N, C-alpha and C positions, 0 to 999 in steps of 0.2 A: 803385844796385841791385847786389847781389852775384850773380854767376853761379858755378855749380859743377856738377860731374858727380855725378849721383845715385849713392850708394853701393849696392853689391849687397846684396840682402836675402835672408836665408836663410829658406827656406820651413819650415813645420812638417814633421815626419816623417810621411809618409802611410802608413797601415797599412790594406791592403785584405784583410779576412778572407774571401777567396773560397771558393766551394764546392770548387774544384779545386786552388787554390794559395794560399799566403800571399805577398802582394806588398808590398814595402816600398820607398819611394822618397823622395828628397829632392832638391830643386833650389835653385838660386840665381837670383833675378831681378834684372835691372838696368834701365837706362833704355831707352826705346823698345821695350819688350816683349822684351828680350833675356832668354834663359833658358839656364842651363848645368846639367849634371848634377853632383850632389854624390856621391850613392851610390844604389845600387839593388840589389834582390835579389828573386828569385822562386823559391819552393820548392814543388814539387808535393806534394800530400797523398798519403800512401800509401793503399792500398786500405782498410786497417783504419780509418784516420781518416775516410775518406769514408763508411763504413758505420755507424760507432758514435759517438754524440755525445760520450761521455766520452773516448774515444780521440782524437777530433778536438780537444777542448779541451786535452788534455794535450800533443798534438803542437804545436798553435798556440802554447801558452805557452812551451814549451821552445825551439821553433824561432825565435820572435821574439827571445828573449834571445840566442840564438846569432848570429842575423843582425846584431843591433845591436852585438854584440861584434866580429864579424869584418869588417864593412864600415865605411867611414869616415863614418858618420852623425855629425852634430854637433848638440849641444843635446838637450833633453828634450821640447820642445813637440811635440805630436802631434795629428793629425786621423785619425779612423777612419771606416770605412764599414761599415754593417750589411749582411750578405749579402742579396741580393734575395729568395732563397727563404725568408727569415725576415721579409720585409717586405710590408706591404699597400700597394698603390698604387690609389687609388680616385678616380674622376672622377664628379661628380654636381652637381646644381643645387639651390639653396635659394632661398627668397624673398629678393629684393634687400635687402642690408643694408650698413652701413658697415663699415670695417675694424675698429672697436672691437668690434662685435658678431659678427664673422665666426667667431672661435674658439668662442664659446659656442653659436652656431647650428650650427656644424659638429659639435661634440661631441654635441649633442642628436640630430642626424641619425644619426651613427654608432651612438649608443646605441639609438635606436628602430628604425632600419632594419637595422643589421648586428649588433645585440646586443653591441657592444663597450663595456666599462666604461672610461670615460676615465681612471679612476684606475689602470688596469692596463696602459695603453699609453702610449708616448711618441709623440705625433702632431704633425705640422706641417701647417697648413692655409694655402693661398695662393689668392687670387682669380685666376681666369683670364679675367676679363672678365664682362660682362653680356650677357644674351640675352633676347629676348621669347618667351614661351611662352603661347599661348592668351590673349593680351591682358595677361599679367602680366609684370612685370620680374623676372627671375631672375638670380642670381649663380652663375656657374660656379666650382666649387671643386675643387681638386686636393689630396687628402690623402695623405700618406705616413705610415705608422705601423708600429711594431714593439712587441712585448710589452716592458713595462718591465723585466722580469726578463732578457730577452735582451739589451737594450741595456746594462744594468749588467754582465752577464756579460762582454761584450766590453770594456767600460771597465776592468773588473778585470783582464782579461788584459793590457791595455796597461800598467796601473799595476803589475802584477807584473813587467814588464820595465823598471820605473823611468821610464816615460814619463808626462808630464803632459798629459792629454787636454784639448784646448781646444775640440773640436767633434766632433759625431757627425752623419753625413750619409747620405742614401740614395744608392744607386749611380746612379740616373737623374739626380739633380741633379749628381753629380760628372761624369758623361759630358758633359752639356750645358755645365757650367761650364768644363771643360777644353777642349773643342772650340771653344767660342765665342771663346776667346782665340787659337786657331790659325786658324780660318776667317774670322771676322768682322773683317777688317782694312781693307776698302775701303768707299768711300761706297756706301750702299745695303744694306750687309750687316747693319745694326743690328737689323733685324726680319725677316730672311730666314727663311721657314718651311722647316724641315729635319726629316726623320724620322731619328732615331738608333735603330739596332738593335744592341743589345749581346748577342751570342750567347755565352752561358756554358755551363757543363757541366750544370747542373741546371735553369736557367731562362734565359729571354730577356727582357731589359729593353727595353721599347718607350718611347721618349721623343720627344715632338713639341715642338719649340721654335720660337719666333719670335726669331731672334737668340739672346741669352743667356737669354731668358725661357722657362722650362719651362711649357707650357700643357696638356700631357696626358702621363700616365705610366701604364703597365700592366706587370704582371709575368706573363708566360706560362710555365706550368709545362712548358716544352719546351726542351731543350738538347742538348748533345752526348751526354749519357748515353742519351737516347732513341734517337739514331741508333746508338750503340754497341750497345744491346740489339737493335736491328733487325738489325745486322750479325751479332751473336751468334746470333740465331735462324736467319738465312739461311744462314750458313756453318757452323752447329753448333760454335761456339766458346764457351769460357767468357767471362764478361764481361771479365775481366782480359786474356785473349788478344785479344778484339775491340778493346779500348781501345788496346792496344799496336799493333795492326794499323792503326788509324785514325791514331795518332800518327805511325807510320812513313810512312803514305800522305801525310799533310799535310806532313811534312818534305821530301818530294820536290817539293812544289808551292809552295815559298817564293819570294817575290818577290826577285829578285837585284839590283835596283838601288834607289837611294834614292828616297824619295817626291818628288813634284813640289813646287814652291814653295808651293802652296796646302795642302800636307799631306795629299794623297790620291792614290790610284792608280785610274785607270779600270779597269773590269773588261772585258777583251777578250772578244770573242765566243767564242774558243776558248782554253782555258787553256794550250795549248802554242804559241799564236801569239805572234809578236813584233810589238807595235804600233809605229807610226812615231813619230818624235821631233819632229814638227812642233808648233808652238804653236797653240793653238786658243782662240778668244774664249770667255769665260765671264763674261757679264754685265759687260762693260766692262773686265774684266781679262784676263789670260792665264794659262795654266797649261801646264806641259810634260807631255806624255803620252809615256811611254817605259818600259814595264815588260815584261819577258818572264818566262815561267813555265816551269819544267821539269815534265815528267811531267803528264799529264792526271789531275787528281783527277776521278773520274767523277761523274755526277749524284747527287743526294741518294739515300739508301738507298731501293731499290724505286721510284725515280723519284718523280713527283708524286703517286703513289697511296699513298705512305708516310703512315700516319696521323699521325705526329708532324709531318711537313712540312705536311700539310693543316691541322692544328690551328694551327700557327704562322701560316700564310697567313691563316686565318680571323681570328686575333687582330689581325694587321696591317691587314687590310681593315676590320674593325670600328673600329679606331682612326682610320683615315683617313676613314671615313664620318662618324664623330662630329665630327671636326674640320671636315670640309667642310660639315657641317650648320650649324655655328656661325660659320665663317669662309669662306663660299663665295667671297668676293672675293679671297682670298689663298691660292691652292692651294699645296700642298707642292711644293717644287722638286726635291728629291733625297733619296736615302736614303744614310746614312753607316753602314757596318758596322764594329763594333769588338768587343772581347771575344776570349777565347781561341779561339773557334770561327770567328773571321773569316778565318783562313787557309784555310778550306774554300772555295776560290774558286767551285766549281761550285754549292755551296749558296747562297752570297751572290748569285751571278748569277741563279739560279732564283728566289730570293725577290724580287729587284728586278724581274724580269720579271712575277712574279705580281701585284705591286702597281702595275705600270705606271710605275715611277719610274727615273730614271738612278741607277745604283748605284756607290758608291765605297767602297773600303776606307780607313777613316780611319787616319791616322798621327799619334797624339797627340804624338810627339816631333819633328814636322817642324821646329819652331823651337827645339828644345833642343840646345844645342851639346854634342857628344860627341867624344871622341877615343879613342886606343888605350888610355889608362889606364882607361877605363870599360868595356873589353871583358872580359866574364866568360864562363864556359863556356855560360851560358844566354842571355847578352845580347850581341847583335851590333849595334854602333852603325850598321852599314850596312844593317840589315834592319828594316823596319817592325815596330812592336811594338803592335798594336791591343789586346792584352790588358792593357796598362798604362793604358788610358784613365781608369779610375776612380781609380787612384793619382795620376795627374797632376792630375785635377780636385781631389782632396783637397789637393794641394800649393798649388793656386791659389785 
């Protein structure tokens, strides 16, 4: 028998067409889960591109070409993610059926219940297990879908930059796929129930997974822009001024130490407090807690009475109630926060308390090797990057 060291494998170029920024990432994977950074870029969308679809498309097309030319990306293979605000995530139940009939039964449900023409959308259906309802066996289905025209638009944007698109994925699936490689590395982690909360600019992606298996997904039309508008009204600022104020506020609350070995950071009770560095048991393993935060980012806008905050809490609680109704014997163990808004420590802490779960800020790059050569003006290898969760999931 011959033995050898597995050769590093180059990932596809991940392109995350986000609502707030274009993110492009490529990594190299090796043996025993080793990962190293090849190239990365994140370019915020200007205000005009955020407000007008034609300007957005033009900006994304030209910026993607520039990024690929200026950064050391290798190859042409690519994976892309459709923005959550242009995606449907729906959880429902149909009469129990086998895998061969699932797609046709799910298409029929979407057409009769939601009025969606299966020919006009790109939909993916997956079984999330069976459940008994009023003496009938039902199959739980999770469907993610996007208009076919929208999907082809993003494929053409990538092809315009001379990329060869090998796959198109939803953001929720990418978040779970990326973090399952980071977190689920110990015995017993294979089916650990975890709630992932991806806080974006326009929407929040809610994903509930058992280990690497996505069992529930929702898209809540609440994100950083809602809190920016709240600040704008309260302080009598323009939207652009309020957005800049929130960015400046968050930059003063960045975590100043690397993430723990499990790829996450505990949320301290007070954002200005320094937690101890002792190790603490976590289901048979250990993790190091040690993060300190500068500047207190204050509570969510207008506190817990803020309509956007209350709406998001309602969406999270509905997701947990549905999951607990079908899997009462396996309660959710923790909430992982990611996305560009996850650096709002007070918001994450308040949401975790509202749903009654331990909260952690996810660091998708916890196991990705980085050095000074990967340091860019926007990308600090010593600082957690929760906003790149979708991009890393695409790579993997």
